[in-house]
Chimera marker file (.cmm) of the C-alpha trace (Angstrom):
<marker_set name="trace">
<marker id="1" x="-301.240" y="64.720" z="159.443" r="1" g="1" b="0" radius="0.5"/>
<marker id="2" x="-304.988" y="65.241" z="159.203" r="1" g="1" b="0" radius="0.5"/>
<marker id="3" x="-304.693" y="67.976" z="156.567" r="1" g="1" b="0" radius="0.5"/>
<marker id="4" x="-301.503" y="67.298" z="154.606" r="1" g="1" b="0" radius="0.5"/>
<marker id="5" x="-300.521" y="64.522" z="152.242" r="1" g="1" b="0" radius="0.5"/>
<marker id="6" x="-297.736" y="62.670" z="154.018" r="1" g="1" b="0" radius="0.5"/>
<marker id="7" x="-295.607" y="62.162" z="150.898" r="1" g="1" b="0" radius="0.5"/>
<marker id="8" x="-295.838" y="65.515" z="149.128" r="1" g="1" b="0" radius="0.5"/>
<marker id="9" x="-296.705" y="67.986" z="151.870" r="1" g="1" b="0" radius="0.5"/>
<marker id="10" x="-299.598" y="69.557" z="149.909" r="1" g="1" b="0" radius="0.5"/>
<marker id="11" x="-303.162" y="69.324" z="151.216" r="1" g="1" b="0" radius="0.5"/>
<marker id="12" x="-304.698" y="65.878" z="151.213" r="1" g="1" b="0" radius="0.5"/>
<marker id="13" x="-307.817" y="65.410" z="149.110" r="1" g="1" b="0" radius="0.5"/>
<marker id="14" x="-310.275" y="65.665" z="151.996" r="1" g="1" b="0" radius="0.5"/>
<marker id="15" x="-308.850" y="68.872" z="153.443" r="1" g="1" b="0" radius="0.5"/>
<marker id="16" x="-308.385" y="70.416" z="149.989" r="1" g="1" b="0" radius="0.5"/>
<marker id="17" x="-312.094" y="69.853" z="149.283" r="1" g="1" b="0" radius="0.5"/>
<marker id="18" x="-313.121" y="71.394" z="152.631" r="1" g="1" b="0" radius="0.5"/>
<marker id="19" x="-311.032" y="74.523" z="152.027" r="1" g="1" b="0" radius="0.5"/>
<marker id="20" x="-312.014" y="74.787" z="148.387" r="1" g="1" b="0" radius="0.5"/>
<marker id="21" x="-315.729" y="74.426" z="149.091" r="1" g="1" b="0" radius="0.5"/>
<marker id="22" x="-315.552" y="77.595" z="151.213" r="1" g="1" b="0" radius="0.5"/>
<marker id="23" x="-313.566" y="79.527" z="148.605" r="1" g="1" b="0" radius="0.5"/>
<marker id="24" x="-315.764" y="78.281" z="145.734" r="1" g="1" b="0" radius="0.5"/>
<marker id="25" x="-318.909" y="79.437" z="147.594" r="1" g="1" b="0" radius="0.5"/>
<marker id="26" x="-317.362" y="82.843" z="148.247" r="1" g="1" b="0" radius="0.5"/>
<marker id="27" x="-316.361" y="83.254" z="144.590" r="1" g="1" b="0" radius="0.5"/>
<marker id="28" x="-319.877" y="82.328" z="143.426" r="1" g="1" b="0" radius="0.5"/>
<marker id="29" x="-321.579" y="84.539" z="146.002" r="1" g="1" b="0" radius="0.5"/>
<marker id="30" x="-319.579" y="87.615" z="145.067" r="1" g="1" b="0" radius="0.5"/>
<marker id="31" x="-319.341" y="86.743" z="141.357" r="1" g="1" b="0" radius="0.5"/>
<marker id="32" x="-315.554" y="86.606" z="141.419" r="1" g="1" b="0" radius="0.5"/>
<marker id="33" x="-313.497" y="84.646" z="138.950" r="1" g="1" b="0" radius="0.5"/>
<marker id="34" x="-311.971" y="81.323" z="139.899" r="1" g="1" b="0" radius="0.5"/>
<marker id="35" x="-310.625" y="78.222" z="138.208" r="1" g="1" b="0" radius="0.5"/>
<marker id="36" x="-309.704" y="74.625" z="138.871" r="1" g="1" b="0" radius="0.5"/>
<marker id="37" x="-306.635" y="72.819" z="137.530" r="1" g="1" b="0" radius="0.5"/>
<marker id="38" x="-306.346" y="69.035" z="137.351" r="1" g="1" b="0" radius="0.5"/>
<marker id="39" x="-302.745" y="67.887" z="136.933" r="1" g="1" b="0" radius="0.5"/>
<marker id="40" x="-301.686" y="64.361" z="136.042" r="1" g="1" b="0" radius="0.5"/>
<marker id="41" x="-298.104" y="63.126" z="135.823" r="1" g="1" b="0" radius="0.5"/>
<marker id="42" x="-297.503" y="61.732" z="132.351" r="1" g="1" b="0" radius="0.5"/>
<marker id="43" x="-296.348" y="58.117" z="132.143" r="1" g="1" b="0" radius="0.5"/>
<marker id="44" x="-295.728" y="57.965" z="135.890" r="1" g="1" b="0" radius="0.5"/>
<marker id="45" x="-295.935" y="54.179" z="135.812" r="1" g="1" b="0" radius="0.5"/>
<marker id="46" x="-292.835" y="54.181" z="133.572" r="1" g="1" b="0" radius="0.5"/>
<marker id="47" x="-290.857" y="56.133" z="136.214" r="1" g="1" b="0" radius="0.5"/>
<marker id="48" x="-291.818" y="53.585" z="138.862" r="1" g="1" b="0" radius="0.5"/>
<marker id="49" x="-291.010" y="50.617" z="136.622" r="1" g="1" b="0" radius="0.5"/>
<marker id="50" x="-287.670" y="51.939" z="135.348" r="1" g="1" b="0" radius="0.5"/>
<marker id="51" x="-286.328" y="53.555" z="138.523" r="1" g="1" b="0" radius="0.5"/>
<marker id="52" x="-288.398" y="52.129" z="141.389" r="1" g="1" b="0" radius="0.5"/>
<marker id="53" x="-291.067" y="53.470" z="143.671" r="1" g="1" b="0" radius="0.5"/>
<marker id="54" x="-288.644" y="55.548" z="145.752" r="1" g="1" b="0" radius="0.5"/>
<marker id="55" x="-287.731" y="57.486" z="142.600" r="1" g="1" b="0" radius="0.5"/>
<marker id="56" x="-291.439" y="57.878" z="141.875" r="1" g="1" b="0" radius="0.5"/>
<marker id="57" x="-292.011" y="59.209" z="145.389" r="1" g="1" b="0" radius="0.5"/>
<marker id="58" x="-289.195" y="61.722" z="144.945" r="1" g="1" b="0" radius="0.5"/>
<marker id="59" x="-290.691" y="62.748" z="141.617" r="1" g="1" b="0" radius="0.5"/>
<marker id="60" x="-294.092" y="63.387" z="143.222" r="1" g="1" b="0" radius="0.5"/>
<marker id="61" x="-292.491" y="65.486" z="145.981" r="1" g="1" b="0" radius="0.5"/>
<marker id="62" x="-290.578" y="67.563" z="143.442" r="1" g="1" b="0" radius="0.5"/>
<marker id="63" x="-293.658" y="68.080" z="141.274" r="1" g="1" b="0" radius="0.5"/>
<marker id="64" x="-295.650" y="69.228" z="144.319" r="1" g="1" b="0" radius="0.5"/>
<marker id="65" x="-292.814" y="71.613" z="145.266" r="1" g="1" b="0" radius="0.5"/>
<marker id="66" x="-292.533" y="72.963" z="141.724" r="1" g="1" b="0" radius="0.5"/>
<marker id="67" x="-296.284" y="73.476" z="141.450" r="1" g="1" b="0" radius="0.5"/>
<marker id="68" x="-296.661" y="75.265" z="144.782" r="1" g="1" b="0" radius="0.5"/>
<marker id="69" x="-293.693" y="77.538" z="144.062" r="1" g="1" b="0" radius="0.5"/>
<marker id="70" x="-295.419" y="78.842" z="140.929" r="1" g="1" b="0" radius="0.5"/>
<marker id="71" x="-298.731" y="79.571" z="142.683" r="1" g="1" b="0" radius="0.5"/>
<marker id="72" x="-299.962" y="82.673" z="144.478" r="1" g="1" b="0" radius="0.5"/>
<marker id="73" x="-300.496" y="82.740" z="148.243" r="1" g="1" b="0" radius="0.5"/>
<marker id="74" x="-304.318" y="82.305" z="148.137" r="1" g="1" b="0" radius="0.5"/>
<marker id="75" x="-304.186" y="79.386" z="145.673" r="1" g="1" b="0" radius="0.5"/>
<marker id="76" x="-304.896" y="75.919" z="147.067" r="1" g="1" b="0" radius="0.5"/>
<marker id="77" x="-302.979" y="72.818" z="145.972" r="1" g="1" b="0" radius="0.5"/>
<marker id="78" x="-303.781" y="69.251" z="146.937" r="1" g="1" b="0" radius="0.5"/>
<marker id="79" x="-302.998" y="65.698" z="146.024" r="1" g="1" b="0" radius="0.5"/>
<marker id="80" x="-306.138" y="64.288" z="144.448" r="1" g="1" b="0" radius="0.5"/>
<marker id="81" x="-305.008" y="60.711" z="143.944" r="1" g="1" b="0" radius="0.5"/>
<marker id="82" x="-301.932" y="58.612" z="143.125" r="1" g="1" b="0" radius="0.5"/>
<marker id="83" x="-300.178" y="60.869" z="140.615" r="1" g="1" b="0" radius="0.5"/>
<marker id="84" x="-302.894" y="63.518" z="140.315" r="1" g="1" b="0" radius="0.5"/>
<marker id="85" x="-302.820" y="66.974" z="141.830" r="1" g="1" b="0" radius="0.5"/>
<marker id="86" x="-305.586" y="69.563" z="141.966" r="1" g="1" b="0" radius="0.5"/>
<marker id="87" x="-305.315" y="73.335" z="142.271" r="1" g="1" b="0" radius="0.5"/>
<marker id="88" x="-308.018" y="75.903" z="143.020" r="1" g="1" b="0" radius="0.5"/>
<marker id="89" x="-307.292" y="79.448" z="141.873" r="1" g="1" b="0" radius="0.5"/>
<marker id="90" x="-309.597" y="81.990" z="143.543" r="1" g="1" b="0" radius="0.5"/>
<marker id="91" x="-309.803" y="85.417" z="141.887" r="1" g="1" b="0" radius="0.5"/>
<marker id="92" x="-308.494" y="84.043" z="138.580" r="1" g="1" b="0" radius="0.5"/>
<marker id="93" x="-309.912" y="84.748" z="135.147" r="1" g="1" b="0" radius="0.5"/>
<marker id="94" x="-309.717" y="82.100" z="132.379" r="1" g="1" b="0" radius="0.5"/>
<marker id="95" x="-306.510" y="83.479" z="130.862" r="1" g="1" b="0" radius="0.5"/>
<marker id="96" x="-304.850" y="83.771" z="134.271" r="1" g="1" b="0" radius="0.5"/>
<marker id="97" x="-305.759" y="80.152" z="134.976" r="1" g="1" b="0" radius="0.5"/>
<marker id="98" x="-304.261" y="79.005" z="131.678" r="1" g="1" b="0" radius="0.5"/>
<marker id="99" x="-301.122" y="80.999" z="132.479" r="1" g="1" b="0" radius="0.5"/>
<marker id="100" x="-300.836" y="79.362" z="135.920" r="1" g="1" b="0" radius="0.5"/>
<marker id="101" x="-301.319" y="75.914" z="134.365" r="1" g="1" b="0" radius="0.5"/>
<marker id="102" x="-298.687" y="76.609" z="131.720" r="1" g="1" b="0" radius="0.5"/>
<marker id="103" x="-296.182" y="77.775" z="134.374" r="1" g="1" b="0" radius="0.5"/>
<marker id="104" x="-296.657" y="74.508" z="136.261" r="1" g="1" b="0" radius="0.5"/>
<marker id="105" x="-296.374" y="72.438" z="133.080" r="1" g="1" b="0" radius="0.5"/>
<marker id="106" x="-293.193" y="74.240" z="132.023" r="1" g="1" b="0" radius="0.5"/>
<marker id="107" x="-291.589" y="74.019" z="135.473" r="1" g="1" b="0" radius="0.5"/>
<marker id="108" x="-292.176" y="70.252" z="135.645" r="1" g="1" b="0" radius="0.5"/>
<marker id="109" x="-290.921" y="69.734" z="132.076" r="1" g="1" b="0" radius="0.5"/>
<marker id="110" x="-287.629" y="71.365" z="133.108" r="1" g="1" b="0" radius="0.5"/>
<marker id="111" x="-287.231" y="69.204" z="136.240" r="1" g="1" b="0" radius="0.5"/>
<marker id="112" x="-284.316" y="66.790" z="136.151" r="1" g="1" b="0" radius="0.5"/>
<marker id="113" x="-283.959" y="64.425" z="139.093" r="1" g="1" b="0" radius="0.5"/>
<marker id="114" x="-280.654" y="62.703" z="139.651" r="1" g="1" b="0" radius="0.5"/>
<marker id="115" x="-281.442" y="59.162" z="140.764" r="1" g="1" b="0" radius="0.5"/>
<marker id="116" x="-278.683" y="56.584" z="141.189" r="1" g="1" b="0" radius="0.5"/>
<marker id="117" x="-276.653" y="57.990" z="138.329" r="1" g="1" b="0" radius="0.5"/>
<marker id="118" x="-279.609" y="58.487" z="136.011" r="1" g="1" b="0" radius="0.5"/>
<marker id="119" x="-281.369" y="61.679" z="135.001" r="1" g="1" b="0" radius="0.5"/>
<marker id="120" x="-285.096" y="61.135" z="135.530" r="1" g="1" b="0" radius="0.5"/>
<marker id="121" x="-287.555" y="63.414" z="133.749" r="1" g="1" b="0" radius="0.5"/>
<marker id="122" x="-291.284" y="63.584" z="133.328" r="1" g="1" b="0" radius="0.5"/>
<marker id="123" x="-294.015" y="65.936" z="132.197" r="1" g="1" b="0" radius="0.5"/>
<marker id="124" x="-297.550" y="66.751" z="133.285" r="1" g="1" b="0" radius="0.5"/>
<marker id="125" x="-300.837" y="67.249" z="131.505" r="1" g="1" b="0" radius="0.5"/>
<marker id="126" x="-303.133" y="69.926" z="132.885" r="1" g="1" b="0" radius="0.5"/>
<marker id="127" x="-306.868" y="70.468" z="132.520" r="1" g="1" b="0" radius="0.5"/>
<marker id="128" x="-308.297" y="73.911" z="133.241" r="1" g="1" b="0" radius="0.5"/>
<marker id="129" x="-311.898" y="74.813" z="134.070" r="1" g="1" b="0" radius="0.5"/>
<marker id="130" x="-312.912" y="78.412" z="134.741" r="1" g="1" b="0" radius="0.5"/>
<marker id="131" x="-315.811" y="78.968" z="137.120" r="1" g="1" b="0" radius="0.5"/>
<marker id="132" x="-319.021" y="80.143" z="135.506" r="1" g="1" b="0" radius="0.5"/>
<marker id="133" x="-322.719" y="80.224" z="136.349" r="1" g="1" b="0" radius="0.5"/>
<marker id="134" x="-323.202" y="76.682" z="135.002" r="1" g="1" b="0" radius="0.5"/>
<marker id="135" x="-321.062" y="75.304" z="137.851" r="1" g="1" b="0" radius="0.5"/>
<marker id="136" x="-323.777" y="74.836" z="140.447" r="1" g="1" b="0" radius="0.5"/>
<marker id="137" x="-321.497" y="72.704" z="142.602" r="1" g="1" b="0" radius="0.5"/>
<marker id="138" x="-317.816" y="72.349" z="143.290" r="1" g="1" b="0" radius="0.5"/>
<marker id="139" x="-318.088" y="68.832" z="141.875" r="1" g="1" b="0" radius="0.5"/>
<marker id="140" x="-319.245" y="70.233" z="138.528" r="1" g="1" b="0" radius="0.5"/>
<marker id="141" x="-316.157" y="72.462" z="138.357" r="1" g="1" b="0" radius="0.5"/>
<marker id="142" x="-313.887" y="69.526" z="139.233" r="1" g="1" b="0" radius="0.5"/>
<marker id="143" x="-315.606" y="67.375" z="136.611" r="1" g="1" b="0" radius="0.5"/>
<marker id="144" x="-314.989" y="70.010" z="133.925" r="1" g="1" b="0" radius="0.5"/>
<marker id="145" x="-311.312" y="70.269" z="134.921" r="1" g="1" b="0" radius="0.5"/>
<marker id="146" x="-311.082" y="66.473" z="134.732" r="1" g="1" b="0" radius="0.5"/>
<marker id="147" x="-312.626" y="66.450" z="131.249" r="1" g="1" b="0" radius="0.5"/>
<marker id="148" x="-310.129" y="69.108" z="130.161" r="1" g="1" b="0" radius="0.5"/>
<marker id="149" x="-307.346" y="66.928" z="131.601" r="1" g="1" b="0" radius="0.5"/>
<marker id="150" x="-308.522" y="64.014" z="129.460" r="1" g="1" b="0" radius="0.5"/>
<marker id="151" x="-308.397" y="66.337" z="126.436" r="1" g="1" b="0" radius="0.5"/>
<marker id="152" x="-304.779" y="67.182" z="127.324" r="1" g="1" b="0" radius="0.5"/>
<marker id="153" x="-303.906" y="63.482" z="127.533" r="1" g="1" b="0" radius="0.5"/>
<marker id="154" x="-305.576" y="62.823" z="124.177" r="1" g="1" b="0" radius="0.5"/>
<marker id="155" x="-303.680" y="65.764" z="122.647" r="1" g="1" b="0" radius="0.5"/>
<marker id="156" x="-300.397" y="63.977" z="123.333" r="1" g="1" b="0" radius="0.5"/>
<marker id="157" x="-299.588" y="64.894" z="126.954" r="1" g="1" b="0" radius="0.5"/>
<marker id="158" x="-297.273" y="67.629" z="128.269" r="1" g="1" b="0" radius="0.5"/>
<marker id="159" x="-299.863" y="70.281" z="127.454" r="1" g="1" b="0" radius="0.5"/>
<marker id="160" x="-302.646" y="72.405" z="128.920" r="1" g="1" b="0" radius="0.5"/>
<marker id="161" x="-306.241" y="72.157" z="127.716" r="1" g="1" b="0" radius="0.5"/>
<marker id="162" x="-309.532" y="73.828" z="128.581" r="1" g="1" b="0" radius="0.5"/>
<marker id="163" x="-313.042" y="72.898" z="127.626" r="1" g="1" b="0" radius="0.5"/>
<marker id="164" x="-314.759" y="75.012" z="124.977" r="1" g="1" b="0" radius="0.5"/>
<marker id="165" x="-317.356" y="77.438" z="126.315" r="1" g="1" b="0" radius="0.5"/>
<marker id="166" x="-320.512" y="75.575" z="127.255" r="1" g="1" b="0" radius="0.5"/>
<marker id="167" x="-323.879" y="76.447" z="125.678" r="1" g="1" b="0" radius="0.5"/>
<marker id="168" x="-326.207" y="78.552" z="127.811" r="1" g="1" b="0" radius="0.5"/>
<marker id="169" x="-329.862" y="77.762" z="128.353" r="1" g="1" b="0" radius="0.5"/>
<marker id="170" x="-330.727" y="80.035" z="125.442" r="1" g="1" b="0" radius="0.5"/>
<marker id="171" x="-328.534" y="77.869" z="123.203" r="1" g="1" b="0" radius="0.5"/>
<marker id="172" x="-325.916" y="80.570" z="122.757" r="1" g="1" b="0" radius="0.5"/>
<marker id="173" x="-322.263" y="80.132" z="123.562" r="1" g="1" b="0" radius="0.5"/>
<marker id="174" x="-320.677" y="82.731" z="125.817" r="1" g="1" b="0" radius="0.5"/>
<marker id="175" x="-317.195" y="83.680" z="124.593" r="1" g="1" b="0" radius="0.5"/>
<marker id="176" x="-314.291" y="84.054" z="126.990" r="1" g="1" b="0" radius="0.5"/>
<marker id="177" x="-314.271" y="87.651" z="128.156" r="1" g="1" b="0" radius="0.5"/>
<marker id="178" x="-310.911" y="89.406" z="128.263" r="1" g="1" b="0" radius="0.5"/>
<marker id="179" x="-310.380" y="92.042" z="130.925" r="1" g="1" b="0" radius="0.5"/>
<link id1="1" id2="2" r="1" g="1" b="0" radius="0.2"/>
<link id1="2" id2="3" r="1" g="1" b="0" radius="0.2"/>
<link id1="3" id2="4" r="1" g="1" b="0" radius="0.2"/>
<link id1="4" id2="5" r="1" g="1" b="0" radius="0.2"/>
<link id1="5" id2="6" r="1" g="1" b="0" radius="0.2"/>
<link id1="6" id2="7" r="1" g="1" b="0" radius="0.2"/>
<link id1="7" id2="8" r="1" g="1" b="0" radius="0.2"/>
<link id1="8" id2="9" r="1" g="1" b="0" radius="0.2"/>
<link id1="9" id2="10" r="1" g="1" b="0" radius="0.2"/>
<link id1="10" id2="11" r="1" g="1" b="0" radius="0.2"/>
<link id1="11" id2="12" r="1" g="1" b="0" radius="0.2"/>
<link id1="12" id2="13" r="1" g="1" b="0" radius="0.2"/>
<link id1="13" id2="14" r="1" g="1" b="0" radius="0.2"/>
<link id1="14" id2="15" r="1" g="1" b="0" radius="0.2"/>
<link id1="15" id2="16" r="1" g="1" b="0" radius="0.2"/>
<link id1="16" id2="17" r="1" g="1" b="0" radius="0.2"/>
<link id1="17" id2="18" r="1" g="1" b="0" radius="0.2"/>
<link id1="18" id2="19" r="1" g="1" b="0" radius="0.2"/>
<link id1="19" id2="20" r="1" g="1" b="0" radius="0.2"/>
<link id1="20" id2="21" r="1" g="1" b="0" radius="0.2"/>
<link id1="21" id2="22" r="1" g="1" b="0" radius="0.2"/>
<link id1="22" id2="23" r="1" g="1" b="0" radius="0.2"/>
<link id1="23" id2="24" r="1" g="1" b="0" radius="0.2"/>
<link id1="24" id2="25" r="1" g="1" b="0" radius="0.2"/>
<link id1="25" id2="26" r="1" g="1" b="0" radius="0.2"/>
<link id1="26" id2="27" r="1" g="1" b="0" radius="0.2"/>
<link id1="27" id2="28" r="1" g="1" b="0" radius="0.2"/>
<link id1="28" id2="29" r="1" g="1" b="0" radius="0.2"/>
<link id1="29" id2="30" r="1" g="1" b="0" radius="0.2"/>
<link id1="30" id2="31" r="1" g="1" b="0" radius="0.2"/>
<link id1="31" id2="32" r="1" g="1" b="0" radius="0.2"/>
<link id1="32" id2="33" r="1" g="1" b="0" radius="0.2"/>
<link id1="33" id2="34" r="1" g="1" b="0" radius="0.2"/>
<link id1="34" id2="35" r="1" g="1" b="0" radius="0.2"/>
<link id1="35" id2="36" r="1" g="1" b="0" radius="0.2"/>
<link id1="36" id2="37" r="1" g="1" b="0" radius="0.2"/>
<link id1="37" id2="38" r="1" g="1" b="0" radius="0.2"/>
<link id1="38" id2="39" r="1" g="1" b="0" radius="0.2"/>
<link id1="39" id2="40" r="1" g="1" b="0" radius="0.2"/>
<link id1="40" id2="41" r="1" g="1" b="0" radius="0.2"/>
<link id1="41" id2="42" r="1" g="1" b="0" radius="0.2"/>
<link id1="42" id2="43" r="1" g="1" b="0" radius="0.2"/>
<link id1="43" id2="44" r="1" g="1" b="0" radius="0.2"/>
<link id1="44" id2="45" r="1" g="1" b="0" radius="0.2"/>
<link id1="45" id2="46" r="1" g="1" b="0" radius="0.2"/>
<link id1="46" id2="47" r="1" g="1" b="0" radius="0.2"/>
<link id1="47" id2="48" r="1" g="1" b="0" radius="0.2"/>
<link id1="48" id2="49" r="1" g="1" b="0" radius="0.2"/>
<link id1="49" id2="50" r="1" g="1" b="0" radius="0.2"/>
<link id1="50" id2="51" r="1" g="1" b="0" radius="0.2"/>
<link id1="51" id2="52" r="1" g="1" b="0" radius="0.2"/>
<link id1="52" id2="53" r="1" g="1" b="0" radius="0.2"/>
<link id1="53" id2="54" r="1" g="1" b="0" radius="0.2"/>
<link id1="54" id2="55" r="1" g="1" b="0" radius="0.2"/>
<link id1="55" id2="56" r="1" g="1" b="0" radius="0.2"/>
<link id1="56" id2="57" r="1" g="1" b="0" radius="0.2"/>
<link id1="57" id2="58" r="1" g="1" b="0" radius="0.2"/>
<link id1="58" id2="59" r="1" g="1" b="0" radius="0.2"/>
<link id1="59" id2="60" r="1" g="1" b="0" radius="0.2"/>
<link id1="60" id2="61" r="1" g="1" b="0" radius="0.2"/>
<link id1="61" id2="62" r="1" g="1" b="0" radius="0.2"/>
<link id1="62" id2="63" r="1" g="1" b="0" radius="0.2"/>
<link id1="63" id2="64" r="1" g="1" b="0" radius="0.2"/>
<link id1="64" id2="65" r="1" g="1" b="0" radius="0.2"/>
<link id1="65" id2="66" r="1" g="1" b="0" radius="0.2"/>
<link id1="66" id2="67" r="1" g="1" b="0" radius="0.2"/>
<link id1="67" id2="68" r="1" g="1" b="0" radius="0.2"/>
<link id1="68" id2="69" r="1" g="1" b="0" radius="0.2"/>
<link id1="69" id2="70" r="1" g="1" b="0" radius="0.2"/>
<link id1="70" id2="71" r="1" g="1" b="0" radius="0.2"/>
<link id1="71" id2="72" r="1" g="1" b="0" radius="0.2"/>
<link id1="72" id2="73" r="1" g="1" b="0" radius="0.2"/>
<link id1="73" id2="74" r="1" g="1" b="0" radius="0.2"/>
<link id1="74" id2="75" r="1" g="1" b="0" radius="0.2"/>
<link id1="75" id2="76" r="1" g="1" b="0" radius="0.2"/>
<link id1="76" id2="77" r="1" g="1" b="0" radius="0.2"/>
<link id1="77" id2="78" r="1" g="1" b="0" radius="0.2"/>
<link id1="78" id2="79" r="1" g="1" b="0" radius="0.2"/>
<link id1="79" id2="80" r="1" g="1" b="0" radius="0.2"/>
<link id1="80" id2="81" r="1" g="1" b="0" radius="0.2"/>
<link id1="81" id2="82" r="1" g="1" b="0" radius="0.2"/>
<link id1="82" id2="83" r="1" g="1" b="0" radius="0.2"/>
<link id1="83" id2="84" r="1" g="1" b="0" radius="0.2"/>
<link id1="84" id2="85" r="1" g="1" b="0" radius="0.2"/>
<link id1="85" id2="86" r="1" g="1" b="0" radius="0.2"/>
<link id1="86" id2="87" r="1" g="1" b="0" radius="0.2"/>
<link id1="87" id2="88" r="1" g="1" b="0" radius="0.2"/>
<link id1="88" id2="89" r="1" g="1" b="0" radius="0.2"/>
<link id1="89" id2="90" r="1" g="1" b="0" radius="0.2"/>
<link id1="90" id2="91" r="1" g="1" b="0" radius="0.2"/>
<link id1="91" id2="92" r="1" g="1" b="0" radius="0.2"/>
<link id1="92" id2="93" r="1" g="1" b="0" radius="0.2"/>
<link id1="93" id2="94" r="1" g="1" b="0" radius="0.2"/>
<link id1="94" id2="95" r="1" g="1" b="0" radius="0.2"/>
<link id1="95" id2="96" r="1" g="1" b="0" radius="0.2"/>
<link id1="96" id2="97" r="1" g="1" b="0" radius="0.2"/>
<link id1="97" id2="98" r="1" g="1" b="0" radius="0.2"/>
<link id1="98" id2="99" r="1" g="1" b="0" radius="0.2"/>
<link id1="99" id2="100" r="1" g="1" b="0" radius="0.2"/>
<link id1="100" id2="101" r="1" g="1" b="0" radius="0.2"/>
<link id1="101" id2="102" r="1" g="1" b="0" radius="0.2"/>
<link id1="102" id2="103" r="1" g="1" b="0" radius="0.2"/>
<link id1="103" id2="104" r="1" g="1" b="0" radius="0.2"/>
<link id1="104" id2="105" r="1" g="1" b="0" radius="0.2"/>
<link id1="105" id2="106" r="1" g="1" b="0" radius="0.2"/>
<link id1="106" id2="107" r="1" g="1" b="0" radius="0.2"/>
<link id1="107" id2="108" r="1" g="1" b="0" radius="0.2"/>
<link id1="108" id2="109" r="1" g="1" b="0" radius="0.2"/>
<link id1="109" id2="110" r="1" g="1" b="0" radius="0.2"/>
<link id1="110" id2="111" r="1" g="1" b="0" radius="0.2"/>
<link id1="111" id2="112" r="1" g="1" b="0" radius="0.2"/>
<link id1="112" id2="113" r="1" g="1" b="0" radius="0.2"/>
<link id1="113" id2="114" r="1" g="1" b="0" radius="0.2"/>
<link id1="114" id2="115" r="1" g="1" b="0" radius="0.2"/>
<link id1="115" id2="116" r="1" g="1" b="0" radius="0.2"/>
<link id1="116" id2="117" r="1" g="1" b="0" radius="0.2"/>
<link id1="117" id2="118" r="1" g="1" b="0" radius="0.2"/>
<link id1="118" id2="119" r="1" g="1" b="0" radius="0.2"/>
<link id1="119" id2="120" r="1" g="1" b="0" radius="0.2"/>
<link id1="120" id2="121" r="1" g="1" b="0" radius="0.2"/>
<link id1="121" id2="122" r="1" g="1" b="0" radius="0.2"/>
<link id1="122" id2="123" r="1" g="1" b="0" radius="0.2"/>
<link id1="123" id2="124" r="1" g="1" b="0" radius="0.2"/>
<link id1="124" id2="125" r="1" g="1" b="0" radius="0.2"/>
<link id1="125" id2="126" r="1" g="1" b="0" radius="0.2"/>
<link id1="126" id2="127" r="1" g="1" b="0" radius="0.2"/>
<link id1="127" id2="128" r="1" g="1" b="0" radius="0.2"/>
<link id1="128" id2="129" r="1" g="1" b="0" radius="0.2"/>
<link id1="129" id2="130" r="1" g="1" b="0" radius="0.2"/>
<link id1="130" id2="131" r="1" g="1" b="0" radius="0.2"/>
<link id1="131" id2="132" r="1" g="1" b="0" radius="0.2"/>
<link id1="132" id2="133" r="1" g="1" b="0" radius="0.2"/>
<link id1="133" id2="134" r="1" g="1" b="0" radius="0.2"/>
<link id1="134" id2="135" r="1" g="1" b="0" radius="0.2"/>
<link id1="135" id2="136" r="1" g="1" b="0" radius="0.2"/>
<link id1="136" id2="137" r="1" g="1" b="0" radius="0.2"/>
<link id1="137" id2="138" r="1" g="1" b="0" radius="0.2"/>
<link id1="138" id2="139" r="1" g="1" b="0" radius="0.2"/>
<link id1="139" id2="140" r="1" g="1" b="0" radius="0.2"/>
<link id1="140" id2="141" r="1" g="1" b="0" radius="0.2"/>
<link id1="141" id2="142" r="1" g="1" b="0" radius="0.2"/>
<link id1="142" id2="143" r="1" g="1" b="0" radius="0.2"/>
<link id1="143" id2="144" r="1" g="1" b="0" radius="0.2"/>
<link id1="144" id2="145" r="1" g="1" b="0" radius="0.2"/>
<link id1="145" id2="146" r="1" g="1" b="0" radius="0.2"/>
<link id1="146" id2="147" r="1" g="1" b="0" radius="0.2"/>
<link id1="147" id2="148" r="1" g="1" b="0" radius="0.2"/>
<link id1="148" id2="149" r="1" g="1" b="0" radius="0.2"/>
<link id1="149" id2="150" r="1" g="1" b="0" radius="0.2"/>
<link id1="150" id2="151" r="1" g="1" b="0" radius="0.2"/>
<link id1="151" id2="152" r="1" g="1" b="0" radius="0.2"/>
<link id1="152" id2="153" r="1" g="1" b="0" radius="0.2"/>
<link id1="153" id2="154" r="1" g="1" b="0" radius="0.2"/>
<link id1="154" id2="155" r="1" g="1" b="0" radius="0.2"/>
<link id1="155" id2="156" r="1" g="1" b="0" radius="0.2"/>
<link id1="156" id2="157" r="1" g="1" b="0" radius="0.2"/>
<link id1="157" id2="158" r="1" g="1" b="0" radius="0.2"/>
<link id1="158" id2="159" r="1" g="1" b="0" radius="0.2"/>
<link id1="159" id2="160" r="1" g="1" b="0" radius="0.2"/>
<link id1="160" id2="161" r="1" g="1" b="0" radius="0.2"/>
<link id1="161" id2="162" r="1" g="1" b="0" radius="0.2"/>
<link id1="162" id2="163" r="1" g="1" b="0" radius="0.2"/>
<link id1="163" id2="164" r="1" g="1" b="0" radius="0.2"/>
<link id1="164" id2="165" r="1" g="1" b="0" radius="0.2"/>
<link id1="165" id2="166" r="1" g="1" b="0" radius="0.2"/>
<link id1="166" id2="167" r="1" g="1" b="0" radius="0.2"/>
<link id1="167" id2="168" r="1" g="1" b="0" radius="0.2"/>
<link id1="168" id2="169" r="1" g="1" b="0" radius="0.2"/>
<link id1="169" id2="170" r="1" g="1" b="0" radius="0.2"/>
<link id1="170" id2="171" r="1" g="1" b="0" radius="0.2"/>
<link id1="171" id2="172" r="1" g="1" b="0" radius="0.2"/>
<link id1="172" id2="173" r="1" g="1" b="0" radius="0.2"/>
<link id1="173" id2="174" r="1" g="1" b="0" radius="0.2"/>
<link id1="174" id2="175" r="1" g="1" b="0" radius="0.2"/>
<link id1="175" id2="176" r="1" g="1" b="0" radius="0.2"/>
<link id1="176" id2="177" r="1" g="1" b="0" radius="0.2"/>
<link id1="177" id2="178" r="1" g="1" b="0" radius="0.2"/>
<link id1="178" id2="179" r="1" g="1" b="0" radius="0.2"/>
</marker_set>
């Protein structure tokens, strides 16, 4: 109970942050790739209003299940707030993180919940932030993932967005490196 979200079974926010802080520090120390995903259920309020809060609860459980089934064993998934989830991907490059986010988005888009004779569907928007030297704290990485999430919402929802590469101190922009 102290580590898991009671409704969804994924890590609660506090425990997710404790675990992720350790992994984030390790990734920075050894210069390994990592990324953060912020996931928000699109128009979740509509699900609650049209079908009731029990249907909304079931939807959150199914989204958490779908998300965790698409992730690798070392990846960490937590419930960040009401209808927001957060995922930390250690040892992930930017393209791998986008791929993981797209798998989650697609899996949720295909979910159909049968609720009292109605088919209930929803989608998610996902923001992706890849770890780089500019992320001097875990909070900075989370903030970038949150900004990317807002870009996904503004792009019409049911999509994945990343932030453009950030300028370096020299004023140059570092391109995404493909491996």
